[in-house]
mmCIF file of the C-alpha atoms, coordinates in Angstrom:
data_MODEL
# 
_entry.id   MODEL 
# 
loop_
_atom_site.group_PDB 
_atom_site.id 
_atom_site.type_symbol 
_atom_site.label_atom_id 
_atom_site.label_alt_id 
_atom_site.label_comp_id 
_atom_site.label_asym_id 
_atom_site.label_entity_id 
_atom_site.label_seq_id 
_atom_site.pdbx_PDB_ins_code 
_atom_site.Cartn_x 
_atom_site.Cartn_y 
_atom_site.Cartn_z 
_atom_site.occupancy 
_atom_site.B_iso_or_equiv 
_atom_site.pdbx_formal_charge 
_atom_site.auth_seq_id 
_atom_site.auth_comp_id 
_atom_site.auth_asym_id 
_atom_site.auth_atom_id 
_atom_site.pdbx_PDB_model_num 
ATOM 1  C CA . MET A 1 1  ? -16.302 -6.561  92.327  1.00 0.00 ? 1  MET A CA 1 
ATOM 2  C CA . VAL A 1 2  ? -13.486 -6.595  94.876  1.00 0.00 ? 2  VAL A CA 1 
ATOM 3  C CA . PRO A 1 3  ? -11.816 -3.479  96.258  1.00 0.00 ? 3  PRO A CA 1 
ATOM 4  C CA . VAL A 1 4  ? -8.119  -2.710  95.875  1.00 0.00 ? 4  VAL A CA 1 
ATOM 5  C CA . THR A 1 5  ? -6.044  -3.066  99.051  1.00 0.00 ? 5  THR A CA 1 
ATOM 6  C CA . ARG A 1 6  ? -2.718  -1.281  99.479  1.00 0.00 ? 6  ARG A CA 1 
ATOM 7  C CA . ALA A 1 7  ? -0.619  -1.963  102.562 1.00 0.00 ? 7  ALA A CA 1 
ATOM 8  C CA . SER A 1 8  ? 2.856   -0.819  103.476 1.00 0.00 ? 8  SER A CA 1 
ATOM 9  C CA . GLY A 1 9  ? 4.266   -0.895  106.974 1.00 0.00 ? 9  GLY A CA 1 
ATOM 10 C CA . LYS A 1 10 ? 1.686   0.684   109.252 1.00 0.00 ? 10 LYS A CA 1 
ATOM 11 C CA . HIS A 1 11 ? -0.412  2.112   106.418 1.00 0.00 ? 11 HIS A CA 1 
ATOM 12 C CA . HIS A 1 12 ? -3.412  0.141   105.114 1.00 0.00 ? 12 HIS A CA 1 
ATOM 13 C CA . ALA A 1 13 ? -5.805  1.569   102.506 1.00 0.00 ? 13 ALA A CA 1 
ATOM 14 C CA . VAL A 1 14 ? -8.794  0.040   100.752 1.00 0.00 ? 14 VAL A CA 1 
ATOM 15 C CA . SER A 1 15 ? -10.220 1.814   97.716  1.00 0.00 ? 15 SER A CA 1 
ATOM 16 C CA . PHE A 1 16 ? -12.702 1.294   94.907  1.00 0.00 ? 16 PHE A CA 1 
ATOM 17 C CA . ARG A 1 17 ? -11.428 -0.601  91.845  1.00 0.00 ? 17 ARG A CA 1 
ATOM 18 C CA . TRP A 1 18 ? -11.547 1.801   88.901  1.00 0.00 ? 18 TRP A CA 1 
ATOM 19 C CA . ALA A 1 19 ? -9.398  -0.176  86.438  1.00 0.00 ? 19 ALA A CA 1 
ATOM 20 C CA . CYS A 1 20 ? -11.807 -2.937  85.450  1.00 0.00 ? 20 CYS A CA 1 
ATOM 21 C CA . ASN A 1 21 ? -14.329 -3.999  82.856  1.00 0.00 ? 21 ASN A CA 1 
ATOM 22 C CA . LYS A 1 22 ? -17.074 -1.524  83.728  1.00 0.00 ? 22 LYS A CA 1 
ATOM 23 C CA . ARG A 1 23 ? -19.695 -3.145  81.486  1.00 0.00 ? 23 ARG A CA 1 
ATOM 24 C CA . LEU A 1 24 ? -19.179 -6.452  83.263  1.00 0.00 ? 24 LEU A CA 1 
ATOM 25 C CA . ARG A 1 25 ? -19.397 -4.750  86.667  1.00 0.00 ? 25 ARG A CA 1 
ATOM 26 C CA . VAL A 1 26 ? -22.683 -3.077  85.708  1.00 0.00 ? 26 VAL A CA 1 
ATOM 27 C CA . ALA A 1 27 ? -24.062 -6.361  84.328  1.00 0.00 ? 27 ALA A CA 1 
ATOM 28 C CA . LEU A 1 28 ? -23.128 -8.277  87.499  1.00 0.00 ? 28 LEU A CA 1 
ATOM 29 C CA . THR A 1 29 ? -24.482 -5.675  89.892  1.00 0.00 ? 29 THR A CA 1 
ATOM 30 C CA . THR A 1 30 ? -27.727 -5.396  87.912  1.00 0.00 ? 30 THR A CA 1 
ATOM 31 C CA . PHE A 1 31 ? -28.079 -9.184  87.955  1.00 0.00 ? 31 PHE A CA 1 
ATOM 32 C CA . ALA A 1 32 ? -27.354 -9.260  91.696  1.00 0.00 ? 32 ALA A CA 1 
ATOM 33 C CA . ASP A 1 33 ? -29.867 -6.501  92.415  1.00 0.00 ? 33 ASP A CA 1 
ATOM 34 C CA . ASN A 1 34 ? -32.584 -8.308  90.468  1.00 0.00 ? 34 ASN A CA 1 
ATOM 35 C CA . SER A 1 35 ? -31.740 -11.715 91.938  1.00 0.00 ? 35 SER A CA 1 
ATOM 36 C CA . ARG A 1 36 ? -32.462 -10.632 95.504  1.00 0.00 ? 36 ARG A CA 1 
ATOM 37 C CA . HIS A 1 37 ? -36.159 -10.398 94.637  1.00 0.00 ? 37 HIS A CA 1 
ATOM 38 C CA . SER A 1 38 ? -36.477 -14.019 93.501  1.00 0.00 ? 38 SER A CA 1 
ATOM 39 C CA . SER A 1 39 ? -33.750 -15.923 95.368  1.00 0.00 ? 39 SER A CA 1 
ATOM 40 C CA . PRO A 1 40 ? -34.011 -16.434 99.148  1.00 0.00 ? 40 PRO A CA 1 
ATOM 41 C CA . TRP A 1 41 ? -30.239 -17.051 99.263  1.00 0.00 ? 41 TRP A CA 1 
ATOM 42 C CA . ALA A 1 42 ? -29.498 -13.737 97.535  1.00 0.00 ? 42 ALA A CA 1 
ATOM 43 C CA . ALA A 1 43 ? -32.058 -11.877 99.650  1.00 0.00 ? 43 ALA A CA 1 
ATOM 44 C CA . GLY A 1 44 ? -30.417 -13.256 102.803 1.00 0.00 ? 44 GLY A CA 1 
ATOM 45 C CA . ILE A 1 45 ? -26.959 -12.045 101.768 1.00 0.00 ? 45 ILE A CA 1 
ATOM 46 C CA . TYR A 1 46 ? -28.401 -8.618  100.941 1.00 0.00 ? 46 TYR A CA 1 
ATOM 47 C CA . ARG A 1 47 ? -30.294 -8.393  104.265 1.00 0.00 ? 47 ARG A CA 1 
ATOM 48 C CA . ARG A 1 48 ? -27.182 -9.374  106.261 1.00 0.00 ? 48 ARG A CA 1 
ATOM 49 C CA . ALA A 1 49 ? -25.134 -6.714  104.462 1.00 0.00 ? 49 ALA A CA 1 
ATOM 50 C CA . ILE A 1 50 ? -27.753 -4.024  105.145 1.00 0.00 ? 50 ILE A CA 1 
ATOM 51 C CA . ALA A 1 51 ? -28.043 -5.164  108.773 1.00 0.00 ? 51 ALA A CA 1 
ATOM 52 C CA . GLY A 1 52 ? -24.264 -4.870  109.016 1.00 0.00 ? 52 GLY A CA 1 
ATOM 53 C CA . GLY A 1 53 ? -24.479 -1.162  108.226 1.00 0.00 ? 53 GLY A CA 1 
ATOM 54 C CA . LYS A 1 54 ? -23.662 -1.254  104.514 1.00 0.00 ? 54 LYS A CA 1 
ATOM 55 C CA . ASP A 1 55 ? -25.498 1.068   102.143 1.00 0.00 ? 55 ASP A CA 1 
ATOM 56 C CA . HIS A 1 56 ? -27.457 -0.284  99.159  1.00 0.00 ? 56 HIS A CA 1 
ATOM 57 C CA . PRO A 1 57 ? -24.670 -0.079  96.522  1.00 0.00 ? 57 PRO A CA 1 
ATOM 58 C CA . HIS A 1 58 ? -22.177 -1.751  98.869  1.00 0.00 ? 58 HIS A CA 1 
ATOM 59 C CA . ALA A 1 59 ? -24.668 -4.497  99.750  1.00 0.00 ? 59 ALA A CA 1 
ATOM 60 C CA . ILE A 1 60 ? -25.292 -5.131  96.044  1.00 0.00 ? 60 ILE A CA 1 
ATOM 61 C CA . ARG A 1 61 ? -21.535 -5.398  95.412  1.00 0.00 ? 61 ARG A CA 1 
ATOM 62 C CA . ILE A 1 62 ? -21.285 -7.933  98.263  1.00 0.00 ? 62 ILE A CA 1 
ATOM 63 C CA . LEU A 1 63 ? -24.108 -9.945  96.701  1.00 0.00 ? 63 LEU A CA 1 
ATOM 64 C CA . ALA A 1 64 ? -22.539 -9.687  93.232  1.00 0.00 ? 64 ALA A CA 1 
ATOM 65 C CA . ARG A 1 65 ? -19.250 -10.983 94.643  1.00 0.00 ? 65 ARG A CA 1 
ATOM 66 C CA . ALA A 1 66 ? -21.122 -13.999 96.057  1.00 0.00 ? 66 ALA A CA 1 
ATOM 67 C CA . TRP A 1 67 ? -22.739 -14.622 92.672  1.00 0.00 ? 67 TRP A CA 1 
ATOM 68 C CA . VAL A 1 68 ? -19.332 -14.418 90.964  1.00 0.00 ? 68 VAL A CA 1 
ATOM 69 C CA . ARG A 1 69 ? -18.134 -17.277 93.196  1.00 0.00 ? 69 ARG A CA 1 
ATOM 70 C CA . VAL A 1 70 ? -21.208 -19.336 92.252  1.00 0.00 ? 70 VAL A CA 1 
ATOM 71 C CA . ILE A 1 71 ? -20.800 -18.580 88.531  1.00 0.00 ? 71 ILE A CA 1 
ATOM 72 C CA . TRP A 1 72 ? -17.099 -19.453 88.700  1.00 0.00 ? 72 TRP A CA 1 
ATOM 73 C CA . ARG A 1 73 ? -17.879 -22.822 90.323  1.00 0.00 ? 73 ARG A CA 1 
ATOM 74 C CA . CYS A 1 74 ? -20.536 -23.595 87.701  1.00 0.00 ? 74 CYS A CA 1 
ATOM 75 C CA . TRP A 1 75 ? -18.107 -22.701 84.922  1.00 0.00 ? 75 TRP A CA 1 
ATOM 76 C CA . ASN A 1 76 ? -15.278 -24.829 86.362  1.00 0.00 ? 76 ASN A CA 1 
ATOM 77 C CA . ASN A 1 77 ? -17.555 -27.823 86.961  1.00 0.00 ? 77 ASN A CA 1 
ATOM 78 C CA . GLY A 1 78 ? -19.220 -27.457 83.565  1.00 0.00 ? 78 GLY A CA 1 
ATOM 79 C CA . GLN A 1 79 ? -22.653 -27.703 85.184  1.00 0.00 ? 79 GLN A CA 1 
ATOM 80 C CA . PRO A 1 80 ? -25.601 -25.304 85.168  1.00 0.00 ? 80 PRO A CA 1 
ATOM 81 C CA . TYR A 1 81 ? -26.593 -23.569 88.385  1.00 0.00 ? 81 TYR A CA 1 
ATOM 82 C CA . ASP A 1 82 ? -28.791 -25.671 90.655  1.00 0.00 ? 82 ASP A CA 1 
ATOM 83 C CA . PRO A 1 83 ? -29.945 -24.025 93.913  1.00 0.00 ? 83 PRO A CA 1 
ATOM 84 C CA . ALA A 1 84 ? -30.286 -27.449 95.550  1.00 0.00 ? 84 ALA A CA 1 
ATOM 85 C CA . ARG A 1 85 ? -26.566 -28.128 95.015  1.00 0.00 ? 85 ARG A CA 1 
ATOM 86 C CA . HIS A 1 86 ? -25.414 -24.681 96.069  1.00 0.00 ? 86 HIS A CA 1 
ATOM 87 C CA . GLY A 1 87 ? -24.421 -24.881 99.725  1.00 0.00 ? 87 GLY A CA 1 
ATOM 88 C CA . GLY A 1 88 ? -25.376 -21.312 100.589 1.00 0.00 ? 88 GLY A CA 1 
ATOM 89 C CA . ALA A 1 89 ? -28.820 -21.700 99.065  1.00 0.00 ? 89 ALA A CA 1 
ATOM 90 C CA . ALA A 1 90 ? -29.422 -24.950 100.926 1.00 0.00 ? 90 ALA A CA 1 
ATOM 91 C CA . ARG A 1 91 ? -28.387 -23.365 104.258 1.00 0.00 ? 91 ARG A CA 1 
ATOM 92 C CA . GLN A 1 92 ? -30.631 -20.369 103.574 1.00 0.00 ? 92 GLN A CA 1 
ATOM 93 C CA . LEU A 1 93 ? -33.664 -22.535 102.872 1.00 0.00 ? 93 LEU A CA 1 
ATOM 94 C CA . ASN A 1 94 ? -32.971 -24.925 105.793 1.00 0.00 ? 94 ASN A CA 1 
ATOM 95 C CA . PRO A 1 95 ? -31.202 -22.894 108.518 1.00 0.00 ? 95 PRO A CA 1 
ATOM 96 C CA . PRO A 1 96 ? -29.606 -24.974 111.291 1.00 0.00 ? 96 PRO A CA 1 
ATOM 97 C CA . THR A 1 97 ? -31.556 -25.123 114.534 1.00 0.00 ? 97 THR A CA 1 
ATOM 98 C CA . ALA A 1 98 ? -29.946 -24.018 117.775 1.00 0.00 ? 98 ALA A CA 1 
ATOM 99 C CA . ALA A 1 99 ? -29.602 -26.797 120.331 1.00 0.00 ? 99 ALA A CA 1 
# 
């Protein structure tokens, strides 16, 4: 899900990661694309990426990367996903009010 960064001196290059598990990447991006239709948290991440000038595939990769962090946390804690416990989902459903 994450790009490859190469930096040396004054040169800095970011490129697409080709050496990876492509089946897993397709599964995660498909899941992320479908999740934006039913999850307000996922839809918010997607909308912010599109508003930031990203194209659809890039926005889906950004959303998939966010889901990977959630899945990793669930796996490490040994608990199933609960939107009420997920901080990003809670902030999306109850955005802070400006004072």
